[in-house]
C-alpha positions as CSV (number, residue, x, y, z in Angstrom):
1,M,22.1,-22.4,-46.4
2,A,24.9,-24.8,-47.2
3,A,26.7,-22.1,-49.2
4,V,26.4,-19.7,-46.3
5,F,28.0,-22.3,-43.9
6,S,30.8,-23.0,-46.5
7,R,31.6,-19.3,-46.8
8,L,31.8,-19.1,-43.0
9,A,34.2,-22.1,-43.0
10,I,31.8,-24.1,-40.7
11,T,32.3,-27.9,-41.0
12,G,29.8,-30.6,-40.7
13,P,30.5,-31.5,-37.0
14,Q,30.3,-27.8,-36.1
15,I,27.0,-27.6,-37.9
16,R,25.7,-30.5,-35.8
17,R,26.9,-28.8,-32.7
18,L,25.2,-25.5,-33.7
19,T,21.9,-27.3,-34.5
20,P,20.6,-27.3,-30.8
21,T,21.4,-23.6,-30.4
22,L,19.7,-22.7,-33.7
23,F,16.7,-24.8,-32.8
24,G,16.5,-23.2,-29.4
25,V,16.6,-19.7,-30.8
26,G,14.1,-20.5,-33.5
27,A,11.7,-22.1,-30.9
28,F,12.1,-19.0,-28.7
29,L,11.1,-16.6,-31.6
30,I,8.2,-18.8,-32.6
31,V,6.8,-18.9,-29.0
32,I,7.1,-15.2,-28.7
33,N,5.4,-14.5,-32.0
34,A,2.5,-17.0,-31.2
35,Y,2.0,-15.6,-27.8
36,R,1.8,-12.0,-29.1
37,R,-0.7,-13.0,-31.8
38,K,-2.9,-15.0,-29.5
39,H,-3.3,-12.2,-26.9
40,G,-3.1,-9.3,-29.3
41,L,0.1,-7.9,-27.8
42,G,1.9,-5.4,-29.9
43,R,4.7,-3.3,-28.5
44,L,5.0,-3.9,-24.8
45,R,3.0,-1.3,-22.9
46,S,1.1,-1.0,-19.7
47,N,-2.7,-1.5,-19.8
48,V,-3.7,1.4,-17.6
49,P,-7.4,1.9,-16.8
50,H,-9.3,4.1,-19.1
51,S,-9.9,6.9,-16.6
52,K,-7.7,9.9,-17.2
53,K,-6.8,10.2,-13.5
54,Q,-5.3,6.7,-13.4
55,E,-3.6,7.2,-16.8
56,N,-1.9,10.3,-15.6
57,G,-1.0,8.6,-12.3
58,G,0.4,5.6,-14.2
59,K,2.6,7.7,-16.4
60,K,3.8,9.8,-13.5
61,A,4.7,6.6,-11.6
62,A,6.2,5.0,-14.6
63,E,8.6,7.9,-15.0
64,K,9.8,7.5,-11.4
65,S,10.0,3.7,-11.1
66,H,13.6,3.1,-12.2
67,V,16.7,2.2,-10.4
68,D,18.4,5.6,-10.4
69,V,19.4,8.3,-8.0
70,K,15.7,9.2,-7.3
71,F,15.0,5.6,-6.3
72,I,18.0,5.6,-3.9
73,K,16.8,8.8,-2.3
74,K,13.3,7.4,-1.8
75,L,14.8,4.2,-0.3
76,I,16.9,6.2,2.1
77,R,13.9,8.3,3.1
78,I,11.8,5.3,3.9
79,S,14.8,3.5,5.5
80,K,14.9,6.3,8.2
81,I,11.5,5.1,9.2
82,L,12.4,1.4,9.2
83,I,15.6,2.0,11.1
84,P,15.1,4.9,13.5
85,N,18.5,4.8,15.1
86,F,21.7,2.7,15.2
87,F,20.7,0.9,18.5
88,S,17.3,-0.2,17.3
89,T,16.3,-3.9,17.2
90,E,16.3,-3.8,13.4
91,V,20.0,-3.1,13.4
92,F,20.6,-6.1,15.7
93,Y,18.7,-8.4,13.3
94,M,20.6,-6.9,10.3
95,I,23.9,-7.6,12.0
96,L,22.7,-11.1,13.0
97,I,21.8,-11.8,9.3
98,A,25.2,-10.6,8.2
99,V,26.9,-12.9,10.8
100,T,24.8,-15.9,9.9
101,L,25.5,-15.2,6.2
102,L,29.2,-15.2,6.9
103,C,28.9,-18.4,8.9
104,R,26.9,-20.0,6.1
105,T,29.6,-19.1,3.5
106,Y,32.3,-20.6,5.8
107,A,30.0,-23.7,6.1
108,D,29.8,-23.9,2.3
109,V,33.6,-23.7,2.0
110,W,34.0,-26.4,4.7
111,M,31.4,-28.6,3.0
112,I,33.3,-28.3,-0.3
113,M,36.6,-29.2,1.3
114,T,35.0,-32.1,3.3
115,S,33.0,-33.5,0.4
116,T,36.1,-33.5,-1.8
117,G,38.1,-35.3,1.0
118,I,35.3,-37.9,1.3
119,E,35.3,-38.4,-2.5
120,A,39.1,-38.7,-2.5
121,A,38.9,-41.3,0.3
122,I,36.4,-43.3,-1.8
123,I,38.7,-43.2,-4.9
124,D,41.7,-44.2,-2.8
125,R,39.7,-47.0,-1.1
126,N,40.8,-45.7,2.3
127,K,38.1,-46.9,4.6
128,T,39.5,-45.3,7.8
129,L,39.8,-41.9,6.2
130,F,36.3,-42.3,4.7
131,R,34.8,-43.4,8.1
132,D,36.5,-40.5,10.0
133,S,35.5,-37.9,7.4
134,V,31.8,-39.0,7.3
135,F,31.7,-39.0,11.1
136,H,33.2,-35.5,11.3
137,Y,30.7,-34.4,8.6
138,L,27.7,-35.8,10.6
139,L,28.9,-34.1,13.8
140,C,29.0,-30.7,12.1
141,M,25.5,-31.0,10.5
142,P,23.6,-29.7,13.6
143,T,25.7,-26.5,13.5
144,V,25.1,-26.0,9.8
145,S,21.4,-26.6,10.3
146,V,21.3,-24.1,13.2
147,V,22.9,-21.5,10.9
148,N,20.4,-22.0,8.1
149,A,17.4,-22.0,10.5
150,L,18.7,-18.8,12.3
151,L,19.1,-17.1,8.9
152,K,15.5,-17.8,7.9
153,F,14.3,-16.7,11.3
154,S,16.2,-13.5,11.2
155,L,15.0,-12.6,7.7
156,S,11.4,-13.2,8.6
157,E,11.6,-11.3,11.9
158,L,13.4,-8.3,10.1
159,K,10.6,-8.2,7.5
160,L,7.9,-8.3,10.2
161,R,9.6,-5.5,12.2
162,F,10.0,-3.4,9.1
163,R,6.3,-3.8,8.2
164,E,5.4,-3.0,11.8
165,R,7.3,0.2,11.9
166,L,6.2,1.4,8.4
167,T,2.6,0.5,9.0
168,N,2.6,2.3,12.4
169,H,4.1,5.4,10.8
170,L,1.7,5.5,7.9
171,Y,-1.4,4.9,10.0
172,S,-0.3,7.5,12.5
173,Q,-0.4,10.0,9.6
174,Y,-3.4,8.5,7.8
175,L,-5.6,8.6,10.9
176,D,-4.2,12.0,12.2
177,G,-7.2,14.3,12.2
178,F,-9.3,14.0,9.0
179,T,-6.4,13.0,6.7
180,F,-8.1,9.7,5.8
181,Y,-11.2,11.7,4.8
182,K,-9.2,14.3,2.8
183,M,-7.3,11.6,0.9
184,S,-10.5,10.1,-0.6
185,N,-12.6,13.3,-0.8
186,L,-10.3,16.3,-1.3
187,D,-7.4,14.7,-3.2
188,N,-7.4,12.2,-6.0
189,R,-3.7,11.3,-6.3
190,I,-4.3,8.0,-4.3
191,A,-7.0,5.8,-5.7
192,N,-6.8,2.8,-3.4
193,A,-5.3,3.7,0.0
194,D,-6.3,0.4,1.5
195,Q,-4.2,-1.6,-0.9
196,L,-1.2,0.7,-0.4
197,L,-1.4,0.5,3.4
198,T,-1.7,-3.3,3.4
199,Q,-0.6,-5.2,0.4
200,D,2.0,-2.8,-1.0
201,V,3.6,-2.1,2.4
202,D,4.0,-5.9,2.9
203,R,5.5,-6.4,-0.5
204,F,7.9,-3.5,-0.1
205,C,9.1,-4.8,3.2
206,E,9.5,-8.3,1.8
207,G,11.4,-6.8,-1.2
208,I,13.8,-4.7,0.8
209,V,14.7,-7.6,3.1
210,E,15.3,-9.9,0.2
211,L,17.4,-7.2,-1.4
212,Y,19.5,-6.9,1.7
213,S,19.9,-10.7,1.8
214,N,20.6,-11.0,-1.9
215,L,23.3,-8.3,-1.7
216,S,25.0,-9.0,1.6
217,K,25.5,-12.8,1.1
218,P,27.0,-12.6,-2.4
219,L,29.3,-9.8,-1.3
220,V,30.6,-11.9,1.6
221,D,30.8,-14.9,-0.8
222,V,32.7,-13.0,-3.4
223,A,35.3,-11.7,-0.8
224,L,35.8,-15.1,0.7
225,Y,36.0,-17.1,-2.5
226,C,38.2,-14.6,-4.2
227,W,40.6,-14.9,-1.3
228,K,40.5,-18.7,-1.4
229,L,40.9,-18.9,-5.2
230,G,43.5,-16.2,-5.3
231,G,45.7,-18.3,-3.0
232,A,45.2,-21.5,-5.1
233,L,45.0,-20.3,-8.7
234,G,46.2,-16.7,-8.6
235,F,44.0,-13.6,-8.4
236,Q,43.7,-13.3,-12.2
237,A,41.2,-16.3,-12.2
238,P,38.5,-14.7,-10.1
239,S,39.1,-11.3,-11.5
240,R,38.2,-12.5,-15.0
241,L,34.9,-13.9,-13.8
242,F,34.2,-10.8,-11.7
243,F,34.8,-8.6,-14.7
244,Y,32.5,-10.6,-17.0
245,L,29.6,-10.7,-14.5
246,L,30.0,-7.0,-13.7
247,I,29.5,-6.1,-17.3
248,S,26.7,-8.6,-17.8
249,G,25.0,-7.4,-14.6
250,V,25.0,-3.8,-15.8
251,F,23.6,-4.9,-19.2
252,L,20.8,-7.0,-17.6
253,T,19.9,-4.3,-15.2
254,Y,19.4,-2.0,-18.2
255,L,17.2,-4.6,-19.9
256,R,15.1,-4.9,-16.8
257,R,14.2,-1.2,-16.5
258,P,10.5,-1.7,-17.6
259,I,9.9,-4.0,-14.6
260,G,9.5,-1.1,-12.2
261,R,6.9,0.5,-14.5
262,L,5.1,-2.7,-15.0
263,T,5.0,-3.3,-11.2
264,V,3.4,0.1,-10.5
265,V,0.7,-0.5,-13.2
266,E,0.1,-4.0,-11.9
267,Q,-0.6,-2.7,-8.4
268,Q,-2.9,0.0,-9.7
269,L,-4.9,-2.6,-11.6
270,E,-5.0,-5.0,-8.6
271,G,-6.3,-2.1,-6.5
272,E,-9.0,-1.2,-9.0
273,F,-10.2,-4.9,-9.2
274,R,-10.3,-5.1,-5.4
275,F,-12.2,-1.8,-5.2
276,V,-14.9,-2.9,-7.6
277,N,-15.4,-6.1,-5.6
278,S,-15.6,-4.1,-2.3
279,R,-18.2,-1.8,-3.8
280,L,-20.3,-4.9,-4.8
281,I,-20.2,-6.2,-1.2
282,M,-21.0,-2.8,0.4
283,N,-24.0,-2.2,-1.9
284,S,-25.2,-5.8,-2.3
285,E,-28.7,-5.1,-1.0
286,E,-29.4,-2.1,-3.3
287,I,-27.9,-4.0,-6.3
288,A,-30.1,-7.0,-5.5
289,F,-33.2,-4.9,-5.4
290,Y,-32.4,-3.4,-8.7
291,Q,-31.4,-6.8,-10.1
292,G,-28.2,-5.3,-11.3
293,N,-26.1,-8.4,-11.1
294,E,-25.4,-8.5,-14.9
295,R,-24.4,-4.9,-14.9
296,E,-22.1,-5.3,-11.9
297,K,-20.7,-8.5,-13.5
298,Q,-19.7,-6.5,-16.5
299,S,-18.0,-3.9,-14.3
300,V,-16.1,-6.5,-12.3
301,M,-15.1,-8.6,-15.3
302,T,-13.9,-5.5,-17.2
303,A,-11.6,-4.5,-14.4
304,F,-10.5,-8.2,-14.2
305,Q,-9.7,-8.4,-17.9
306,R,-7.7,-5.2,-17.8
307,M,-5.6,-6.7,-15.0
308,I,-5.2,-10.1,-16.8
309,S,-4.2,-8.4,-20.1
310,H,-1.5,-6.5,-18.2
311,L,-0.3,-9.6,-16.4
312,R,0.1,-11.3,-19.7
313,S,2.3,-8.5,-20.9
314,V,4.4,-8.9,-17.7
315,I,4.6,-12.7,-18.3
316,L,5.8,-12.1,-21.9
317,F,8.4,-9.6,-20.8
318,R,9.7,-11.8,-18.0
319,F,9.9,-14.7,-20.4
320,G,12.2,-12.8,-22.7
321,I,14.3,-11.4,-19.8
322,G,14.5,-15.0,-18.3
323,F,15.9,-16.2,-21.6
324,C,18.6,-13.6,-21.5
325,D,19.3,-14.1,-17.8
326,N,19.9,-17.9,-18.2
327,I,22.3,-17.4,-21.1
328,I,24.3,-14.5,-19.8
329,A,24.3,-14.9,-16.1
330,K,24.2,-18.7,-15.8
331,Y,25.4,-20.7,-18.8
332,A,27.9,-18.2,-20.2
333,A,29.2,-17.5,-16.7
334,T,29.8,-21.2,-16.3
335,V,31.9,-21.3,-19.5
336,V,33.9,-18.4,-18.2
337,G,34.4,-20.2,-14.9
338,W,35.6,-23.3,-16.7
339,Y,38.1,-21.2,-18.7
340,T,39.5,-19.5,-15.6
341,V,39.9,-22.8,-13.7
342,S,41.5,-24.6,-16.6
343,R,44.2,-22.0,-17.2
344,P,46.6,-23.1,-14.4
345,F,46.0,-26.8,-15.3
346,F,46.9,-26.2,-19.0
347,N,49.9,-24.1,-18.1
348,K,52.9,-26.4,-18.5
349,S,55.3,-23.8,-17.1
350,N,53.5,-24.1,-13.8
351,T,56.0,-26.4,-12.0
352,N,53.7,-26.7,-8.9
353,M,50.9,-28.1,-11.0
354,M,53.1,-30.4,-13.1
355,A,54.6,-31.9,-9.9
356,K,51.3,-33.1,-8.5
357,S,49.8,-36.6,-9.0
358,K,46.6,-37.2,-10.8
359,N,44.7,-37.7,-7.6
360,E,46.0,-34.4,-6.2
361,L,45.1,-32.6,-9.4
362,I,41.5,-34.1,-9.2
363,Q,41.2,-32.8,-5.6
364,D,42.5,-29.4,-6.6
365,Y,40.2,-29.3,-9.6
366,Y,37.2,-30.2,-7.5
367,N,38.0,-27.7,-4.8
368,S,38.8,-24.9,-7.2
369,G,36.0,-25.7,-9.6
370,R,33.4,-25.8,-6.9
371,M,34.6,-22.6,-5.3
372,M,34.6,-21.0,-8.8
373,F,31.1,-22.3,-9.2
374,K,30.1,-20.7,-5.9
375,L,31.9,-17.5,-6.9
376,A,30.0,-17.5,-10.2
377,E,26.8,-18.2,-8.4
378,A,27.5,-15.3,-5.9
379,L,28.3,-12.9,-8.7
380,G,25.3,-14.1,-10.6
381,R,23.1,-13.3,-7.6
382,L,24.6,-9.9,-7.6
383,A,23.8,-9.5,-11.2
384,L,20.3,-10.9,-10.8
385,A,19.7,-8.7,-7.8
386,G,19.1,-5.9,-10.3
387,R,15.9,-7.7,-11.2
388,E,14.7,-7.6,-7.6
389,M,15.9,-4.0,-7.2
390,T,13.9,-3.0,-10.3
391,R,10.8,-4.6,-9.0
392,L,11.4,-3.1,-5.6
393,S,11.6,0.4,-7.2
394,G,8.0,0.0,-8.2
395,F,6.8,-0.7,-4.6
396,T,9.2,2.1,-3.4
397,T,7.5,4.5,-5.7
398,R,4.1,3.5,-4.5
399,V,5.0,3.8,-0.8
400,D,6.9,7.1,-1.3
401,T,3.9,8.6,-3.2
402,L,1.6,7.7,-0.3
403,M,4.0,9.3,2.2
404,E,4.2,12.5,0.0
405,V,0.4,12.7,-0.2
406,L,0.0,12.2,3.5
407,K,2.5,15.0,4.2
408,D,0.7,17.3,1.8
409,L,-2.7,16.6,3.2
410,Q,-1.5,17.3,6.8
411,T,-0.2,20.7,5.6
412,G,-3.4,21.5,3.8
413,K,-2.1,21.0,0.2
414,Y,-4.6,19.2,-2.1
415,E,-4.3,18.1,-5.7
416,R,-7.6,17.4,-7.4
417,T,-8.9,17.4,-11.0
418,M,-11.1,20.5,-11.2
419,V,-14.3,19.7,-13.1
420,A,-16.4,22.8,-12.3
421,D,-17.9,24.6,-15.2
422,G,-19.7,27.9,-15.6
423,A,-18.8,31.5,-15.5
424,L,-19.4,31.8,-11.7
425,A,-16.9,29.0,-10.9
426,A,-14.4,30.3,-13.5
427,A,-14.4,33.8,-12.1
428,S,-14.4,32.6,-8.5
429,S,-11.5,30.2,-8.9
430,K,-9.2,33.1,-9.5
431,L,-10.1,34.7,-6.2
432,L,-10.7,31.6,-4.0
433,S,-8.2,29.1,-2.9
434,P,-8.4,26.3,-0.3
435,G,-7.4,27.5,3.2
436,S,-7.6,31.2,2.4
437,G,-10.4,31.8,4.9
438,E,-10.0,32.5,8.6
439,L,-11.1,30.1,11.3
440,I,-11.8,31.4,14.8
441,I,-12.5,29.0,17.7
442,R,-15.0,30.4,20.2
443,D,-17.5,28.7,22.5
444,N,-21.3,29.1,22.2
445,I,-21.5,30.7,18.8
446,I,-21.4,29.8,15.1
447,K,-20.9,32.8,12.8
448,F,-20.4,32.9,9.1
449,E,-19.0,36.1,7.7
450,D,-18.7,36.2,3.9
451,V,-17.9,32.5,3.7
452,P,-18.4,31.0,0.2
453,L,-19.7,27.4,-0.1
454,V,-17.2,25.8,-2.5
455,T,-16.8,22.1,-3.2
456,P,-13.4,20.4,-3.6
457,N,-14.1,20.2,-7.4
458,G,-14.3,24.0,-7.6
459,D,-18.1,24.2,-7.8
460,V,-19.3,27.5,-6.1
461,L,-22.7,26.8,-4.5
462,I,-23.1,30.1,-2.7
463,P,-20.6,32.9,-3.4
464,S,-20.9,34.4,0.1
465,M,-22.8,33.4,3.2
466,S,-23.3,35.4,6.4
467,F,-25.4,34.5,9.5
468,E,-25.0,34.0,13.2
469,V,-26.3,31.3,15.5
470,P,-25.7,31.7,19.2
471,S,-26.2,28.9,21.7
472,G,-29.9,28.2,22.3
473,R,-31.1,29.1,18.8
474,N,-32.2,26.0,16.9
475,V,-32.0,26.3,13.1
476,L,-34.0,24.3,10.6
477,I,-32.2,23.9,7.2
478,C,-34.0,23.2,4.0
479,G,-33.5,23.3,0.2
480,P,-33.3,21.1,-2.9
481,N,-30.7,18.5,-3.4
482,G,-27.3,19.9,-4.3
483,C,-28.1,23.3,-2.8
484,G,-25.2,23.2,-0.3
485,K,-26.7,21.7,2.9
486,S,-24.1,19.0,3.2
487,S,-21.4,21.4,2.1
488,L,-22.3,23.7,5.0
489,F,-22.0,20.9,7.5
490,R,-18.6,19.7,6.1
491,I,-17.2,23.2,6.4
492,L,-18.6,23.4,10.0
493,G,-17.0,20.1,10.8
494,E,-13.7,21.3,9.3
495,L,-13.8,18.5,6.7
496,W,-13.5,20.9,3.9
497,P,-11.2,23.9,3.8
498,L,-12.4,27.5,3.9
499,F,-12.2,29.3,0.5
500,G,-12.6,32.7,2.1
501,G,-14.3,34.8,4.7
502,T,-14.3,34.2,8.5
503,L,-15.9,31.3,10.3
504,T,-16.3,31.5,14.1
505,K,-17.3,28.2,15.8
506,P,-16.5,26.0,18.8
507,A,-13.8,23.4,18.8
508,K,-14.3,20.1,17.0
509,G,-15.3,18.2,20.1
510,K,-18.1,20.6,20.9
511,L,-19.8,20.2,17.5
512,F,-21.5,16.8,17.0
513,Y,-22.9,15.3,13.8
514,V,-25.8,12.8,13.6
515,P,-26.3,11.4,10.0
516,Q,-29.4,9.7,8.6
517,R,-27.5,6.4,8.5
518,P,-25.4,6.3,11.7
519,Y,-22.1,4.5,11.9
520,M,-22.0,1.5,14.2
521,T,-18.4,0.6,15.3
522,L,-16.9,-2.8,16.1
523,G,-17.3,-3.6,19.8
524,T,-19.8,-3.9,22.6
525,L,-23.3,-2.3,22.9
526,R,-21.7,0.2,25.3
527,D,-19.2,1.2,22.6
528,Q,-22.1,2.1,20.3
529,V,-23.5,4.7,22.8
530,I,-20.2,6.3,23.8
531,Y,-18.4,6.2,20.4
532,P,-15.8,7.5,19.7
533,D,-15.0,7.4,23.5
534,K,-13.6,4.3,25.2
535,P,-14.8,2.9,28.5
536,S,-11.9,4.6,30.2
537,D,-12.9,7.9,28.8
538,M,-16.4,7.3,30.0
539,R,-15.2,6.7,33.6
540,K,-13.1,9.9,33.5
541,K,-16.2,11.9,32.7
542,G,-17.9,10.3,35.7
543,I,-20.6,8.6,33.6
544,T,-21.9,5.2,34.6
545,D,-23.9,2.5,32.9
546,R,-26.9,3.7,34.8
547,D,-26.6,7.0,33.0
548,L,-26.4,5.2,29.7
549,I,-29.6,3.4,30.6
550,E,-31.3,6.7,31.1
551,Y,-30.2,7.9,27.7
552,L,-31.6,4.7,26.1
553,D,-34.8,5.3,28.1
554,R,-35.1,8.8,26.6
555,V,-35.1,7.3,23.1
556,Q,-37.3,4.3,24.1
557,L,-34.6,1.8,23.5
558,E,-34.1,0.3,27.0
559,Y,-35.4,-3.1,25.8
560,I,-32.3,-3.6,23.7
561,L,-30.2,-4.3,26.8
562,Q,-32.2,-7.4,27.6
563,R,-32.6,-8.5,24.0
564,E,-28.8,-8.3,23.2
565,G,-27.5,-9.6,26.5
566,G,-26.2,-6.5,28.3
567,W,-23.7,-3.7,27.8
568,D,-20.8,-6.1,27.1
569,S,-22.5,-8.0,24.3
570,V,-20.6,-8.0,21.0
571,Q,-22.6,-8.1,17.7
572,D,-22.4,-7.0,14.1
573,W,-24.5,-3.9,15.1
574,M,-24.9,-2.7,11.5
575,D,-26.9,-5.8,10.7
576,V,-28.4,-6.6,14.2
577,L,-30.1,-3.2,14.7
578,S,-32.9,-1.9,12.5
579,G,-32.8,1.5,10.8
580,G,-34.9,3.2,13.5
581,E,-32.9,1.5,16.3
582,K,-29.6,2.8,14.8
583,Q,-31.0,6.3,14.6
584,R,-32.1,6.2,18.3
585,I,-28.7,4.8,19.3
586,A,-27.2,7.8,17.5
587,M,-29.4,10.2,19.5
588,A,-28.4,8.4,22.8
589,R,-24.8,9.0,21.7
590,L,-25.6,12.7,21.3
591,F,-27.0,12.8,24.9
592,Y,-23.9,11.1,26.2
593,H,-21.5,13.7,24.6
594,R,-23.6,16.8,25.3
595,P,-22.0,19.0,22.7
596,Q,-22.7,22.8,22.4
597,F,-24.0,22.3,18.9
598,A,-25.3,19.3,17.0
599,I,-26.1,18.7,13.3
600,L,-29.0,16.4,12.7
601,D,-29.1,15.3,9.1
602,E,-32.5,13.6,8.6
603,C,-31.5,11.5,11.6
604,T,-35.1,10.9,12.8
605,S,-36.6,9.8,9.4
606,A,-37.1,6.2,10.7
607,V,-38.4,7.3,14.2
608,S,-42.0,7.9,15.2
609,V,-43.2,11.5,15.8
610,D,-43.7,11.0,19.6
611,V,-40.1,9.6,20.1
612,E,-38.8,12.4,17.9
613,G,-40.4,15.0,20.1
614,A,-39.0,13.5,23.2
615,M,-35.5,13.5,21.7
616,Y,-35.7,17.2,20.8
617,N,-37.1,18.1,24.3
618,K,-34.1,16.2,25.8
619,C,-31.7,18.3,23.6
620,R,-33.3,21.5,25.0
621,E,-32.9,20.2,28.5
622,L,-29.2,19.4,28.0
623,G,-28.5,22.8,26.3
624,I,-27.7,21.4,22.9
625,T,-28.2,23.8,20.0
626,L,-29.4,22.1,16.9
627,F,-29.0,22.4,13.1
628,T,-31.6,20.1,11.6
629,V,-32.1,19.0,8.1
630,S,-35.7,17.6,7.8
631,H,-38.9,18.0,5.8
632,R,-41.2,17.1,8.7
633,K,-43.6,19.9,9.7
634,S,-43.7,18.5,13.2
635,L,-40.2,19.8,13.8
636,W,-41.0,23.5,13.3
637,I,-42.0,23.9,16.9
638,H,-38.6,22.8,18.0
639,H,-36.7,25.4,16.0
640,D,-36.4,29.2,16.1
641,Y,-34.9,30.1,12.7
642,Y,-34.7,28.5,9.3
643,L,-32.0,28.6,6.7
644,K,-33.3,28.1,3.2
645,M,-31.1,27.6,0.1
646,D,-32.6,27.7,-3.4
647,G,-29.8,25.9,-5.2
648,Q,-29.1,28.9,-7.4
649,G,-26.5,30.5,-5.1
650,K,-29.0,32.4,-2.8
651,Y,-30.3,31.7,0.7
652,E,-32.6,33.1,3.4
653,Y,-32.1,33.2,7.1
654,E,-35.2,34.2,9.0
655,K,-37.2,33.5,12.2
656,I,-39.8,30.8,11.8
657,D,-42.5,32.6,13.9
658,D,-42.8,35.4,11.4
659,N,-42.6,33.4,8.2
660,V,-44.2,30.0,8.9
661,E,-46.3,30.0,5.8
662,E,-43.5,31.2,3.5
663,F,-41.2,28.7,5.0
664,G,-43.7,25.9,4.5
665,S,-44.1,26.7,0.9
């Protein structure tokens, strides 16, 4: 080692000076190596979940999450939502932020000049100048404090307004029609819409506001300090520092390119972990009955460990980038700043500098040095803004993907991994495509004409189905699990697209669905009966609370009013009501809406036979035609036809009176 130093002509004092640097670099490499060995990290990569869907999604997102032209286009597209026009309130706050940033920069310059004057008064032992300068400094402090507080307020308000606009826009599309259903059932590009709509939107808005602040203030600082330093030291001084930090900023931005990809994968894994926990909460009773706590613990901890492993990779990467950031954008920039400030002081041909006293030189040095430091800090913030921009690109990709999927779903375009097998599905997939069927809206009739029952996965349950149900003809539907009963209802409810044929049916509001486990909304007892209507809609229809009491009486549920405290009582109705009570509430809801057709999917399984009969008689009285899925023989007398599916692609549609025995078998 000594021979190497001697060949390089490095002396002993220089070796001692290099020792801390060599020690620091060596310690850095040792820490990196130990960290990688401890956590089994090889080449930096994203720990994407094992499912093929998320792997593909992670790769696709990783390709797009860079600071490039595509990122700028996405940001502009989203910005049109955040800032709808030039006279919007958001523009006012952006201008206010720019003005306060300019005022803050002027305040920084003033504080530098004032602080230097106070220090000069102390050195000169001038008590009068010291007292006057400190008094002037204290008088201006409220103004400076107002500027700082106003800046923080404006940034917070702008972020909140951005989030409000973007959230309103996304939810207006997400809850437009059945888009929310299609996203989770007909399309598999978005795995965790809840996280995208809440957490990712918030982080995106926070990131874009921080980016605006981190870009606008340094730009103002650079312009002001260059002007001030150019007048004092010449414009060559700030230009050298600007040139250095420009090159270093481009270099550091290139090094930070993986941050966008890592951010996308991080949000995917966070969403998966959150989804596993929500499933545990939603199905807690069934899991407890099965004593599946250990199995669920394994699922939760597996998702958690995948997330932790990826976060360790992110920490390691940021550790390395932080090391480079500190050296290039901070310490080396300080050295360049010292060099540029020292040039005029060391220049003996500069008569202006040579003529000044030592005290004046000290003041000039402090003023110029501090301004140069502020300029270096501003340029450093511009260079380091690339780090925030790269991370923002990850959230921008996530939000942009959500917007693209919502747009596709509204136009009937779906992307889903097709898993159907078999010759029938393979042959039919060439002929059938989503949305290729014809939908005709007509009152008082449901008519299938050569309509295939096809699932979103591509499974063909029935190649072609044709039957007609006019108003007044109740139909009982039966068949084994997976034969197509639910698929038929989803096509009727326009949840699934038509893959062919012609379907004639009433409008959506004239076809009502009553499931086996009815949904109870948040709100009052009245809201449960009139859902999805609001009390104002109820009044427009001319229906009163007295009418609602009659509906409850029909389902033998009038006692619930007294038990729960009246129509305006608010409870957690999913837990307060028993299974049978929820089913009877759902039937009262059906009486309230009085649709032309109703689909009853095992909706009386927890109701006694006598109450069930009263419900069906009331439906006849109100003119509601029923499609019923049930295995109770007591319901045969309430139906005219039956539709039987065998699960092999065939079906029967016959009158019950003529085929009671065959139907029963």
